[in-house]
A tleap script that builds the chain and sets N, CA, C and O, in Angstrom:
source leaprc.protein.ff14SB
mol = sequence {
  NMET ILE ARG ARG ARG LYS TRP HIE GLN ALA
  VAL PHE ILE LEU ALA GLY ALA TYR ASN ILE
  CYS TRP GLY ILE TYR THR VAL LEU ASP PRO
  GLN TRP PHE PHE ARG TYR THR GLY LEU PRO
  PRO ILE ASN HIE PRO ALA ILE PHE ALA CYS
  LEU ALA MET ILE ILE ALA LEU TYR GLY LEU
  LEU TYR TRP LYS VAL ALA PHE ARG PRO GLU
  THR GLY PHE ASP ILE ALA ALA ILE GLY PHE
  ALA GLY LYS ILE LEU GLY PRO ILE GLY MET
  ALA TYR LEU VAL TYR VAL GLY GLU TRP PRO
  ILE ARG ALA VAL LEU LEU CYS VAL THR ASN
  ASP PHE ILE TRP LEU ILE PRO PHE ALA LEU
  TYR LEU LEU ASP ALA TRP ALA PHE ARG SER
  GLU ASN ARG ALA ASN CLEU
}
set mol.1.N position { 21.331 10.073 8.957 }
set mol.1.CA position { 20.377 9.461 8.491 }
set mol.1.C position { 20.269 9.347 7.488 }
set mol.1.O position { 20.938 10.071 6.750 }
set mol.2.N position { 19.615 8.642 7.087 }
set mol.2.CA position { 19.324 7.874 6.275 }
set mol.2.C position { 19.098 9.309 5.008 }
set mol.2.O position { 18.529 10.388 5.171 }
set mol.3.N position { 19.819 8.735 3.753 }
set mol.3.CA position { 19.929 9.781 2.689 }
set mol.3.C position { 17.933 10.384 1.753 }
set mol.3.O position { 16.895 9.723 1.720 }
set mol.4.N position { 18.108 11.280 1.393 }
set mol.4.CA position { 16.974 11.754 0.662 }
set mol.4.C position { 15.327 11.623 2.248 }
set mol.4.O position { 14.132 11.442 2.012 }
set mol.5.N position { 16.068 11.822 3.810 }
set mol.5.CA position { 14.822 11.626 4.844 }
set mol.5.C position { 13.705 13.037 4.123 }
set mol.5.O position { 12.503 12.789 4.219 }
set mol.6.N position { 13.824 13.479 3.907 }
set mol.6.CA position { 12.432 14.319 3.620 }
set mol.6.C position { 11.593 13.943 2.697 }
set mol.6.O position { 10.403 14.236 2.811 }
set mol.7.N position { 11.983 13.346 1.798 }
set mol.7.CA position { 11.794 12.764 0.505 }
set mol.7.C position { 10.589 11.807 1.551 }
set mol.7.O position { 9.392 11.954 1.795 }
set mol.8.N position { 11.450 10.984 1.896 }
set mol.8.CA position { 10.435 9.761 2.264 }
set mol.8.C position { 9.752 9.598 3.168 }
set mol.8.O position { 9.006 8.634 3.342 }
set mol.9.N position { 9.923 10.603 3.936 }
set mol.9.CA position { 8.568 11.513 5.157 }
set mol.9.C position { 7.469 12.121 4.157 }
set mol.9.O position { 6.260 11.897 4.109 }
set mol.10.N position { 8.015 12.691 3.626 }
set mol.10.CA position { 6.525 13.085 2.203 }
set mol.10.C position { 6.072 11.829 2.118 }
set mol.10.O position { 5.022 11.521 2.682 }
set mol.11.N position { 6.815 10.908 1.386 }
set mol.11.CA position { 6.275 10.011 0.568 }
set mol.11.C position { 4.914 8.821 1.901 }
set mol.11.O position { 3.758 8.398 1.883 }
set mol.12.N position { 6.213 8.808 2.876 }
set mol.12.CA position { 4.816 7.682 3.747 }
set mol.12.C position { 3.888 8.562 4.513 }
set mol.12.O position { 2.723 8.246 4.751 }
set mol.13.N position { 4.572 9.929 4.973 }
set mol.13.CA position { 2.579 10.960 5.512 }
set mol.13.C position { 1.774 10.188 3.969 }
set mol.13.O position { 1.526 8.984 4.023 }
set mol.14.N position { 1.521 10.760 3.034 }
set mol.14.CA position { 0.931 10.706 1.906 }
set mol.14.C position { 0.550 8.914 2.535 }
set mol.14.O position { -0.380 8.500 3.227 }
set mol.15.N position { 1.667 8.246 1.953 }
set mol.15.CA position { 0.661 6.721 1.755 }
set mol.15.C position { -0.021 6.345 3.557 }
set mol.15.O position { -0.755 5.506 4.079 }
set mol.16.N position { 0.324 6.869 3.740 }
set mol.16.CA position { -0.644 6.451 5.324 }
set mol.16.C position { -2.107 6.809 5.132 }
set mol.16.O position { -3.133 6.129 5.154 }
set mol.17.N position { -1.740 8.782 4.831 }
set mol.17.CA position { -2.803 9.287 4.749 }
set mol.17.C position { -4.165 8.879 3.748 }
set mol.17.O position { -5.364 8.989 4.002 }
set mol.18.N position { -3.526 8.404 2.608 }
set mol.18.CA position { -4.244 7.400 1.463 }
set mol.18.C position { -5.207 6.557 1.938 }
set mol.18.O position { -6.436 6.603 1.876 }
set mol.19.N position { -4.236 5.569 2.555 }
set mol.19.CA position { -4.634 4.086 3.257 }
set mol.19.C position { -5.157 4.074 4.373 }
set mol.19.O position { -5.386 3.051 5.018 }
set mol.20.N position { -5.444 5.412 4.780 }
set mol.20.CA position { -6.387 5.910 6.022 }
set mol.20.C position { -7.436 5.925 5.488 }
set mol.20.O position { -8.193 4.994 5.761 }
set mol.21.N position { -7.780 6.703 4.773 }
set mol.21.CA position { -8.857 7.401 3.914 }
set mol.21.C position { -9.411 6.705 2.644 }
set mol.21.O position { -10.294 7.347 2.075 }
set mol.22.N position { -9.187 5.937 2.285 }
set mol.22.CA position { -9.278 4.663 1.286 }
set mol.22.C position { -9.844 3.592 2.779 }
set mol.22.O position { -10.624 2.640 2.786 }
set mol.23.N position { -9.568 3.824 3.187 }
set mol.23.CA position { -9.470 2.606 3.995 }
set mol.23.C position { -11.246 2.937 5.402 }
set mol.23.O position { -12.096 2.106 5.722 }
set mol.24.N position { -11.153 4.095 5.748 }
set mol.24.CA position { -12.648 4.987 6.151 }
set mol.24.C position { -13.395 4.929 5.137 }
set mol.24.O position { -14.383 4.446 5.689 }
set mol.25.N position { -13.885 5.126 3.378 }
set mol.25.CA position { -14.784 4.862 3.151 }
set mol.25.C position { -14.594 3.368 2.729 }
set mol.25.O position { -15.796 3.156 2.572 }
set mol.26.N position { -14.013 2.170 2.424 }
set mol.26.CA position { -14.811 1.474 2.482 }
set mol.26.C position { -14.878 1.008 2.920 }
set mol.26.O position { -15.213 -0.135 2.608 }
set mol.27.N position { -14.527 1.542 4.630 }
set mol.27.CA position { -15.163 0.204 5.286 }
set mol.27.C position { -16.657 0.842 5.724 }
set mol.27.O position { -17.479 0.154 6.331 }
set mol.28.N position { -16.841 1.856 5.449 }
set mol.28.CA position { -18.254 2.833 5.304 }
set mol.28.C position { -19.304 2.116 4.141 }
set mol.28.O position { -20.495 1.805 4.107 }
set mol.29.N position { -17.934 2.036 3.061 }
set mol.29.CA position { -18.992 1.498 1.578 }
set mol.29.C position { -18.537 0.701 1.492 }
set mol.29.O position { -17.461 0.754 0.897 }
set mol.30.N position { -18.979 -0.540 1.983 }
set mol.30.CA position { -17.835 -1.406 1.104 }
set mol.30.C position { -17.882 -3.012 -0.309 }
set mol.30.O position { -17.371 -4.100 -0.572 }
set mol.31.N position { -19.378 -1.540 -0.981 }
set mol.31.CA position { -19.622 -2.657 -1.685 }
set mol.31.C position { -19.398 -1.379 -3.126 }
set mol.31.O position { -19.777 -1.626 -4.271 }
set mol.32.N position { -18.991 -0.589 -2.879 }
set mol.32.CA position { -18.359 1.281 -4.076 }
set mol.32.C position { -17.418 0.245 -4.666 }
set mol.32.O position { -17.812 0.039 -5.813 }
set mol.33.N position { -16.336 -0.511 -4.394 }
set mol.33.CA position { -15.546 -1.222 -5.794 }
set mol.33.C position { -16.319 -1.919 -6.687 }
set mol.33.O position { -16.433 -1.792 -7.906 }
set mol.34.N position { -16.629 -2.370 -6.221 }
set mol.34.CA position { -18.475 -3.341 -6.691 }
set mol.34.C position { -18.755 -2.675 -7.654 }
set mol.34.O position { -18.140 -2.758 -8.717 }
set mol.35.N position { -19.879 -1.783 -7.417 }
set mol.35.CA position { -20.560 -1.056 -8.703 }
set mol.35.C position { -19.740 -0.026 -9.262 }
set mol.35.O position { -20.087 0.116 -10.435 }
set mol.36.N position { -18.899 0.685 -8.995 }
set mol.36.CA position { -17.824 -0.210 -9.777 }
set mol.36.C position { -17.710 -0.094 -11.015 }
set mol.36.O position { -18.162 0.651 -11.884 }
set mol.37.N position { -16.538 -1.582 -10.913 }
set mol.37.CA position { -16.520 -2.550 -11.748 }
set mol.37.C position { -17.541 -3.420 -12.461 }
set mol.37.O position { -17.363 -4.496 -13.032 }
set mol.38.N position { -18.698 -2.680 -12.292 }
set mol.38.CA position { -19.720 -3.836 -12.989 }
set mol.38.C position { -19.923 -4.533 -12.131 }
set mol.38.O position { -21.069 -4.524 -11.680 }
set mol.39.N position { -19.131 -5.249 -11.653 }
set mol.39.CA position { -19.019 -6.789 -10.560 }
set mol.39.C position { -20.346 -6.870 -10.266 }
set mol.39.O position { -21.303 -6.143 -10.529 }
set mol.40.N position { -20.185 -8.192 -9.497 }
set mol.40.CA position { -21.709 -7.718 -8.761 }
set mol.40.C position { -21.416 -7.965 -7.142 }
set mol.40.O position { -20.578 -8.626 -6.529 }
set mol.41.N position { -22.794 -6.896 -6.658 }
set mol.41.CA position { -22.275 -7.189 -4.942 }
set mol.41.C position { -21.929 -8.208 -4.628 }
set mol.41.O position { -22.372 -9.240 -5.131 }
set mol.42.N position { -20.561 -8.150 -3.208 }
set mol.42.CA position { -20.065 -9.079 -2.939 }
set mol.42.C position { -21.530 -9.592 -1.608 }
set mol.42.O position { -22.269 -8.620 -1.445 }
set mol.43.N position { -21.950 -10.762 -0.805 }
set mol.43.CA position { -23.059 -10.775 -0.645 }
set mol.43.C position { -22.645 -10.493 1.013 }
set mol.43.O position { -23.342 -10.020 1.911 }
set mol.44.N position { -20.906 -11.092 1.042 }
set mol.44.CA position { -21.315 -10.910 2.912 }
set mol.44.C position { -20.019 -9.146 2.290 }
set mol.44.O position { -18.989 -9.564 1.760 }
set mol.45.N position { -20.066 -8.044 2.335 }
set mol.45.CA position { -19.475 -6.456 2.423 }
set mol.45.C position { -18.710 -6.552 3.134 }
set mol.45.O position { -17.642 -6.031 2.812 }
set mol.46.N position { -18.777 -7.254 4.498 }
set mol.46.CA position { -18.335 -7.195 5.575 }
set mol.46.C position { -17.065 -7.603 5.500 }
set mol.46.O position { -16.212 -6.755 5.761 }
set mol.47.N position { -16.631 -8.944 5.141 }
set mol.47.CA position { -14.743 -8.803 4.249 }
set mol.47.C position { -14.378 -8.473 3.877 }
set mol.47.O position { -13.158 -8.594 3.989 }
set mol.48.N position { -15.152 -7.274 2.564 }
set mol.48.CA position { -14.481 -6.038 1.517 }
set mol.48.C position { -13.701 -5.030 2.852 }
set mol.48.O position { -12.503 -4.754 2.925 }
set mol.49.N position { -14.789 -4.624 3.809 }
set mol.49.CA position { -15.055 -3.525 5.188 }
set mol.49.C position { -14.122 -4.132 6.457 }
set mol.49.O position { -14.585 -3.706 7.514 }
set mol.50.N position { -12.954 -4.995 6.672 }
set mol.50.CA position { -12.601 -5.928 6.841 }
set mol.50.C position { -11.284 -5.645 6.634 }
set mol.50.O position { -10.371 -5.162 7.305 }
set mol.51.N position { -11.470 -6.213 5.159 }
set mol.51.CA position { -9.986 -6.161 4.450 }
set mol.51.C position { -9.628 -4.822 4.781 }
set mol.51.O position { -8.571 -4.682 5.395 }
set mol.52.N position { -10.630 -3.305 4.355 }
set mol.52.CA position { -10.254 -2.259 4.050 }
set mol.52.C position { -10.042 -2.283 5.368 }
set mol.52.O position { -9.418 -3.344 5.388 }
set mol.53.N position { -10.092 -1.713 7.247 }
set mol.53.CA position { -9.988 -1.822 7.717 }
set mol.53.C position { -7.981 -2.194 8.218 }
set mol.53.O position { -7.031 -1.494 8.570 }
set mol.54.N position { -8.230 -3.751 7.943 }
set mol.54.CA position { -6.778 -3.606 7.462 }
set mol.54.C position { -5.870 -2.410 7.247 }
set mol.54.O position { -5.381 -1.685 8.113 }
set mol.55.N position { -5.696 -2.320 5.528 }
set mol.55.CA position { -5.708 -1.515 4.461 }
set mol.55.C position { -5.357 0.152 5.452 }
set mol.55.O position { -4.214 0.588 5.319 }
set mol.56.N position { -5.735 0.468 5.807 }
set mol.56.CA position { -6.212 1.708 6.860 }
set mol.56.C position { -5.492 1.225 8.402 }
set mol.56.O position { -5.285 2.126 9.214 }
set mol.57.N position { -5.248 0.277 8.648 }
set mol.57.CA position { -4.220 0.492 10.039 }
set mol.57.C position { -2.694 0.112 9.426 }
set mol.57.O position { -1.631 -0.107 10.007 }
set mol.58.N position { -3.095 0.134 7.840 }
set mol.58.CA position { -1.302 0.008 7.196 }
set mol.58.C position { -0.725 1.483 7.535 }
set mol.58.O position { 0.378 1.879 7.911 }
set mol.59.N position { -2.218 2.261 7.174 }
set mol.59.CA position { -2.053 3.579 6.898 }
set mol.59.C position { -1.229 4.405 8.102 }
set mol.59.O position { -0.622 5.395 7.693 }
set mol.60.N position { -1.181 4.262 8.821 }
set mol.60.CA position { -0.708 3.837 10.799 }
set mol.60.C position { 0.534 3.696 10.343 }
set mol.60.O position { 1.218 4.659 9.994 }
set mol.61.N position { 1.048 2.109 10.299 }
set mol.61.CA position { 2.280 2.170 9.972 }
set mol.61.C position { 3.315 3.202 9.838 }
set mol.61.O position { 4.053 3.804 10.619 }
set mol.62.N position { 3.008 3.188 7.939 }
set mol.62.CA position { 3.329 3.920 7.094 }
set mol.62.C position { 3.506 5.279 7.582 }
set mol.62.O position { 4.144 6.184 7.043 }
set mol.63.N position { 2.798 5.302 8.770 }
set mol.63.CA position { 2.999 7.349 10.213 }
set mol.63.C position { 4.000 7.026 10.253 }
set mol.63.O position { 4.968 7.764 10.068 }
set mol.64.N position { 4.066 5.262 10.627 }
set mol.64.CA position { 5.636 4.739 12.257 }
set mol.64.C position { 6.785 5.604 10.898 }
set mol.64.O position { 7.354 6.687 11.041 }
set mol.65.N position { 6.806 5.203 10.354 }
set mol.65.CA position { 8.096 5.458 8.865 }
set mol.65.C position { 8.596 6.570 8.671 }
set mol.65.O position { 9.733 7.040 8.642 }
set mol.66.N position { 6.778 7.203 8.440 }
set mol.66.CA position { 7.621 8.551 8.274 }
set mol.66.C position { 7.898 9.437 9.366 }
set mol.66.O position { 8.483 10.520 9.343 }
set mol.67.N position { 7.510 8.963 10.096 }
set mol.67.CA position { 8.550 9.948 11.491 }
set mol.67.C position { 9.827 9.296 11.933 }
set mol.67.O position { 10.639 10.069 12.441 }
set mol.68.N position { 10.201 7.937 11.841 }
set mol.68.CA position { 11.478 7.376 11.925 }
set mol.68.C position { 11.894 6.822 10.733 }
set mol.68.O position { 11.716 5.662 10.361 }
set mol.69.N position { 12.397 7.620 10.219 }
set mol.69.CA position { 11.977 6.776 8.343 }
set mol.69.C position { 13.808 5.884 9.123 }
set mol.69.O position { 13.540 4.696 8.942 }
set mol.70.N position { 14.757 5.897 9.551 }
set mol.70.CA position { 16.148 5.220 9.634 }
set mol.70.C position { 15.900 3.542 10.252 }
set mol.70.O position { 16.757 2.674 10.087 }
set mol.71.N position { 14.172 3.209 11.200 }
set mol.71.CA position { 13.723 2.433 11.516 }
set mol.71.C position { 12.954 1.965 10.526 }
set mol.71.O position { 13.038 0.740 10.611 }
set mol.72.N position { 12.486 2.155 9.933 }
set mol.72.CA position { 10.823 1.295 9.445 }
set mol.72.C position { 10.703 0.211 7.606 }
set mol.72.O position { 9.849 -0.050 6.758 }
set mol.73.N position { 12.554 -0.140 7.941 }
set mol.73.CA position { 12.980 -0.464 6.244 }
set mol.73.C position { 11.718 -1.864 6.333 }
set mol.73.O position { 10.969 -1.843 5.357 }
set mol.74.N position { 11.389 -3.148 7.466 }
set mol.74.CA position { 10.853 -4.045 7.802 }
set mol.74.C position { 8.933 -3.955 7.336 }
set mol.74.O position { 8.046 -4.583 6.758 }
set mol.75.N position { 9.268 -2.408 8.265 }
set mol.75.CA position { 7.043 -2.128 7.320 }
set mol.75.C position { 7.420 -1.872 6.225 }
set mol.75.O position { 7.072 -2.693 5.376 }
set mol.76.N position { 8.346 -0.564 5.686 }
set mol.76.CA position { 8.035 -0.731 4.047 }
set mol.76.C position { 8.174 -1.639 3.030 }
set mol.76.O position { 7.673 -1.680 1.906 }
set mol.77.N position { 9.127 -2.541 3.751 }
set mol.77.CA position { 9.256 -4.299 2.756 }
set mol.77.C position { 8.738 -4.798 2.838 }
set mol.77.O position { 8.893 -5.593 1.912 }
set mol.78.N position { 6.929 -5.451 4.166 }
set mol.78.CA position { 5.585 -5.713 3.888 }
set mol.78.C position { 5.145 -4.801 3.102 }
set mol.78.O position { 4.619 -5.221 2.071 }
set mol.79.N position { 5.192 -3.552 3.266 }
set mol.79.CA position { 4.309 -2.672 1.938 }
set mol.79.C position { 4.301 -2.499 0.544 }
set mol.79.O position { 3.524 -2.060 -0.303 }
set mol.80.N position { 5.572 -3.056 0.595 }
set mol.80.CA position { 6.592 -2.869 -0.776 }
set mol.80.C position { 5.948 -4.500 -2.022 }
set mol.80.O position { 5.739 -4.498 -3.235 }
set mol.81.N position { 5.784 -6.036 -0.642 }
set mol.81.CA position { 5.590 -6.412 -0.896 }
set mol.81.C position { 4.195 -6.408 -1.281 }
set mol.81.O position { 3.806 -6.636 -2.427 }
set mol.82.N position { 3.468 -6.146 -0.312 }
set mol.82.CA position { 1.590 -5.659 -1.037 }
set mol.82.C position { 1.398 -5.484 -2.627 }
set mol.82.O position { 0.915 -6.085 -3.586 }
set mol.83.N position { 2.087 -4.267 -2.310 }
set mol.83.CA position { 2.543 -3.426 -3.694 }
set mol.83.C position { 2.659 -3.950 -5.305 }
set mol.83.O position { 2.344 -3.599 -6.442 }
set mol.84.N position { 3.555 -5.397 -4.343 }
set mol.84.CA position { 4.020 -6.529 -5.596 }
set mol.84.C position { 2.777 -7.175 -6.036 }
set mol.84.O position { 2.320 -6.874 -7.139 }
set mol.85.N position { 2.250 -7.933 -5.373 }
set mol.85.CA position { 1.543 -9.390 -4.974 }
set mol.85.C position { 0.432 -8.673 -5.735 }
set mol.85.O position { 0.244 -8.676 -6.951 }
set mol.86.N position { -0.531 -7.825 -4.418 }
set mol.86.CA position { -1.381 -7.167 -5.608 }
set mol.86.C position { -2.181 -7.196 -6.762 }
set mol.86.O position { -3.348 -7.555 -6.917 }
set mol.87.N position { -1.362 -6.763 -7.527 }
set mol.87.CA position { -1.078 -6.351 -9.094 }
set mol.87.C position { -0.999 -7.708 -9.539 }
set mol.87.O position { -1.921 -8.094 -10.259 }
set mol.88.N position { 0.136 -8.700 -9.187 }
set mol.88.CA position { -0.281 -10.193 -10.210 }
set mol.88.C position { -1.844 -11.039 -9.774 }
set mol.88.O position { -2.526 -11.443 -10.716 }
set mol.89.N position { -2.436 -11.311 -8.079 }
set mol.89.CA position { -3.783 -11.242 -8.020 }
set mol.89.C position { -4.155 -10.366 -9.919 }
set mol.89.O position { -4.372 -10.791 -11.054 }
set mol.90.N position { -4.033 -9.023 -9.259 }
set mol.90.CA position { -5.087 -9.127 -9.733 }
set mol.90.C position { -4.915 -9.003 -11.751 }
set mol.90.O position { -5.830 -9.248 -12.537 }
set mol.91.N position { -3.728 -8.637 -12.062 }
set mol.91.CA position { -3.803 -9.710 -13.867 }
set mol.91.C position { -4.125 -10.825 -13.885 }
set mol.91.O position { -4.727 -11.179 -14.898 }
set mol.92.N position { -3.850 -11.976 -12.682 }
set mol.92.CA position { -4.032 -13.240 -12.910 }
set mol.92.C position { -6.327 -13.619 -13.365 }
set mol.92.O position { -6.865 -14.337 -14.208 }
set mol.93.N position { -7.169 -12.263 -11.785 }
set mol.93.CA position { -8.182 -12.289 -12.571 }
set mol.93.C position { -9.221 -11.734 -13.733 }
set mol.93.O position { -10.315 -11.947 -14.256 }
set mol.94.N position { -7.535 -10.462 -13.757 }
set mol.94.CA position { -8.338 -9.646 -15.438 }
set mol.94.C position { -8.035 -11.070 -16.400 }
set mol.94.O position { -8.857 -11.606 -17.144 }
set mol.95.N position { -6.836 -11.441 -16.192 }
set mol.95.CA position { -6.603 -11.789 -17.504 }
set mol.95.C position { -7.032 -13.547 -17.629 }
set mol.95.O position { -6.537 -14.181 -18.561 }
set mol.96.N position { -8.177 -14.411 -16.419 }
set mol.96.CA position { -8.974 -15.251 -17.116 }
set mol.96.C position { -10.691 -15.066 -16.957 }
set mol.96.O position { -11.641 -15.848 -16.934 }
set mol.97.N position { -10.530 -13.662 -16.868 }
set mol.97.CA position { -11.932 -12.753 -17.010 }
set mol.97.C position { -13.038 -13.170 -16.136 }
set mol.97.O position { -14.221 -13.433 -16.353 }
set mol.98.N position { -12.261 -13.151 -15.025 }
set mol.98.CA position { -12.891 -12.763 -13.340 }
set mol.98.C position { -13.675 -11.606 -12.961 }
set mol.98.O position { -14.853 -11.566 -12.605 }
set mol.99.N position { -12.639 -10.456 -13.126 }
set mol.99.CA position { -12.977 -9.205 -13.104 }
set mol.99.C position { -12.335 -8.721 -14.564 }
set mol.99.O position { -11.462 -9.239 -15.260 }
set mol.100.N position { -13.398 -7.102 -14.798 }
set mol.100.CA position { -12.982 -6.847 -16.079 }
set mol.100.C position { -11.673 -5.857 -16.246 }
set mol.100.O position { -10.858 -6.077 -15.350 }
set mol.101.N position { -11.292 -4.899 -17.096 }
set mol.101.CA position { -10.437 -4.331 -16.876 }
set mol.101.C position { -10.387 -3.631 -15.766 }
set mol.101.O position { -9.595 -3.843 -14.847 }
set mol.102.N position { -11.181 -2.814 -15.797 }
set mol.102.CA position { -11.822 -1.527 -15.508 }
set mol.102.C position { -11.035 -1.134 -14.183 }
set mol.102.O position { -10.511 -0.045 -13.948 }
set mol.103.N position { -11.089 -2.892 -12.911 }
set mol.103.CA position { -10.757 -3.135 -12.098 }
set mol.103.C position { -9.171 -2.438 -11.742 }
set mol.103.O position { -8.955 -1.824 -10.697 }
set mol.104.N position { -8.258 -2.636 -12.688 }
set mol.104.CA position { -6.759 -2.427 -12.164 }
set mol.104.C position { -6.787 -1.053 -12.068 }
set mol.104.O position { -5.789 -0.534 -11.569 }
set mol.105.N position { -7.914 -0.159 -12.514 }
set mol.105.CA position { -7.883 0.904 -10.895 }
set mol.105.C position { -7.667 1.035 -10.214 }
set mol.105.O position { -7.510 2.102 -9.621 }
set mol.106.N position { -7.466 -0.488 -9.749 }
set mol.106.CA position { -7.909 -0.624 -7.660 }
set mol.106.C position { -6.017 -0.649 -7.285 }
set mol.106.O position { -5.606 -0.080 -6.275 }
set mol.107.N position { -5.396 -1.116 -7.902 }
set mol.107.CA position { -4.037 -1.203 -8.524 }
set mol.107.C position { -3.921 0.085 -8.808 }
set mol.107.O position { -4.268 0.872 -7.927 }
set mol.108.N position { -3.449 0.581 -9.998 }
set mol.108.CA position { -3.320 1.782 -9.949 }
set mol.108.C position { -2.513 3.113 -8.807 }
set mol.108.O position { -1.400 3.559 -8.528 }
set mol.109.N position { -4.080 3.314 -8.429 }
set mol.109.CA position { -4.643 3.933 -6.731 }
set mol.109.C position { -3.385 3.885 -5.802 }
set mol.109.O position { -2.602 4.734 -5.376 }
set mol.110.N position { -3.594 1.831 -5.600 }
set mol.110.CA position { -3.049 1.222 -4.364 }
set mol.110.C position { -2.077 0.443 -4.222 }
set mol.110.O position { -1.882 -0.141 -3.156 }
set mol.111.N position { -1.349 0.310 -5.210 }
set mol.111.CA position { -0.084 0.060 -5.941 }
set mol.111.C position { 1.047 1.215 -6.504 }
set mol.111.O position { 1.917 1.842 -5.900 }
set mol.112.N position { 0.731 1.207 -7.597 }
set mol.112.CA position { 1.919 1.101 -9.108 }
set mol.112.C position { 1.965 2.423 -8.446 }
set mol.112.O position { 3.141 2.614 -8.135 }
set mol.113.N position { 1.132 3.555 -8.040 }
set mol.113.CA position { 1.898 5.044 -7.929 }
set mol.113.C position { 3.101 5.080 -6.694 }
set mol.113.O position { 3.683 6.135 -6.441 }
set mol.114.N position { 3.394 3.838 -5.978 }
set mol.114.CA position { 3.247 3.519 -4.640 }
set mol.114.C position { 4.731 2.881 -4.836 }
set mol.114.O position { 5.581 3.034 -3.959 }
set mol.115.N position { 5.005 2.142 -6.060 }
set mol.115.CA position { 5.847 1.617 -5.875 }
set mol.115.C position { 7.693 2.158 -6.002 }
set mol.115.O position { 8.679 2.011 -5.279 }
set mol.116.N position { 7.496 2.639 -6.965 }
set mol.116.CA position { 9.020 3.437 -6.961 }
set mol.116.C position { 9.065 4.195 -5.774 }
set mol.116.O position { 10.166 4.071 -5.238 }
set mol.117.N position { 8.123 5.098 -5.016 }
set mol.117.CA position { 8.898 5.655 -3.918 }
set mol.117.C position { 8.652 4.728 -2.714 }
set mol.117.O position { 8.423 5.134 -1.575 }
set mol.118.N position { 8.729 3.391 -3.104 }
set mol.118.CA position { 8.947 2.583 -1.621 }
set mol.118.C position { 10.154 1.282 -1.981 }
set mol.118.O position { 10.570 0.279 -1.401 }
set mol.119.N position { 10.328 1.770 -2.888 }
set mol.119.CA position { 12.151 1.187 -3.917 }
set mol.119.C position { 12.523 2.010 -3.462 }
set mol.119.O position { 12.807 1.840 -2.276 }
set mol.120.N position { 12.714 3.079 -3.907 }
set mol.120.CA position { 13.536 4.236 -3.477 }
set mol.120.C position { 13.446 4.697 -1.777 }
set mol.120.O position { 14.144 5.648 -1.426 }
set mol.121.N position { 12.827 4.201 -1.050 }
set mol.121.CA position { 13.108 4.459 0.596 }
set mol.121.C position { 14.089 2.722 0.782 }
set mol.121.O position { 15.104 2.460 1.429 }
set mol.122.N position { 13.152 1.791 -0.162 }
set mol.122.CA position { 14.019 0.179 0.526 }
set mol.122.C position { 15.445 0.816 0.372 }
set mol.122.O position { 16.029 1.440 1.258 }
set mol.123.N position { 15.829 0.608 -0.662 }
set mol.123.CA position { 17.374 1.117 -1.034 }
set mol.123.C position { 18.175 1.641 0.632 }
set mol.123.O position { 18.889 1.323 1.583 }
set mol.124.N position { 17.310 2.713 -0.052 }
set mol.124.CA position { 17.632 4.592 1.440 }
set mol.124.C position { 18.125 3.304 2.180 }
set mol.124.O position { 19.294 2.968 1.996 }
set mol.125.N position { 17.583 2.797 2.740 }
set mol.125.CA position { 17.086 2.425 4.115 }
set mol.125.C position { 18.436 1.064 4.304 }
set mol.125.O position { 19.329 0.810 5.112 }
set mol.126.N position { 17.911 0.490 3.065 }
set mol.126.CA position { 18.685 -0.995 3.232 }
set mol.126.C position { 19.987 -0.283 3.806 }
set mol.126.O position { 20.284 -0.438 4.991 }
set mol.127.N position { 20.984 0.726 2.711 }
set mol.127.CA position { 21.672 1.276 2.860 }
set mol.127.C position { 22.198 2.328 4.672 }
set mol.127.O position { 23.028 2.414 5.577 }
set mol.128.N position { 21.499 2.625 4.368 }
set mol.128.CA position { 21.652 3.284 6.784 }
set mol.128.C position { 22.055 2.012 7.711 }
set mol.128.O position { 22.662 2.117 8.776 }
set mol.129.N position { 21.698 1.019 7.239 }
set mol.129.CA position { 21.335 -0.621 7.404 }
set mol.129.C position { 22.297 -0.850 7.359 }
set mol.129.O position { 23.013 -1.412 8.187 }
set mol.130.N position { 22.555 -0.378 6.174 }
set mol.130.CA position { 24.617 -1.951 6.036 }
set mol.130.C position { 25.813 -0.594 7.173 }
set mol.130.O position { 26.723 -0.861 7.958 }
set mol.131.N position { 25.436 0.311 6.896 }
set mol.131.CA position { 26.486 1.834 7.097 }
set mol.131.C position { 26.132 1.920 8.816 }
set mol.131.O position { 27.113 2.321 9.444 }
set mol.132.N position { 25.420 1.744 9.323 }
set mol.132.CA position { 25.041 1.289 10.883 }
set mol.132.C position { 26.102 0.492 11.168 }
set mol.132.O position { 27.222 0.788 11.585 }
set mol.133.N position { 25.558 -0.680 10.860 }
set mol.133.CA position { 25.958 -1.897 11.029 }
set mol.133.C position { 27.240 -2.053 11.459 }
set mol.133.O position { 27.693 -2.488 12.517 }
set mol.134.N position { 28.006 -1.423 9.990 }
set mol.134.CA position { 29.572 -1.543 10.107 }
set mol.134.C position { 30.222 -0.607 11.275 }
set mol.134.O position { 31.173 -0.993 11.954 }
set mol.135.N position { 29.563 0.748 11.443 }
set mol.135.CA position { 29.812 0.714 12.791 }
set mol.135.C position { 29.787 0.804 13.758 }
set mol.135.O position { 30.000 1.766 14.497 }
set mol.136.N position { 29.307 -0.977 14.078 }
set mol.136.CA position { 29.242 -1.060 15.249 }
set mol.136.C position { 30.123 -1.548 16.296 }
set mol.136.O position { 29.766 -1.503 17.474 }
savepdb mol mol.pdb
quit
């Protein structure tokens, strides 16, 4: 079994629930982020709602990792990459003045709080994969 299995299961159950809830809320109210940040409403809110649907689907994948943590490395690695790349894009938008600093809250809740737990999982999952390859 993967090291810290129960911890990883709890993290990915929470991550899945968070993504699903965030996605559903944003599908139902795709302008909330723009109201919160003071940005003008977008002309095509269906685009943001579509992004929310994809994030909700990530939640289902995170639940798959939670229930089979020994096999979730690839899913978690893709999620982790998004948690790195999203804030880079956000930092650029804030830096050039297109988005207000208040928009960073999106990265705090969607990305930053998950970075260490996802990284820890990836380290444990990598070690688990390596050990099992050696035993084959």
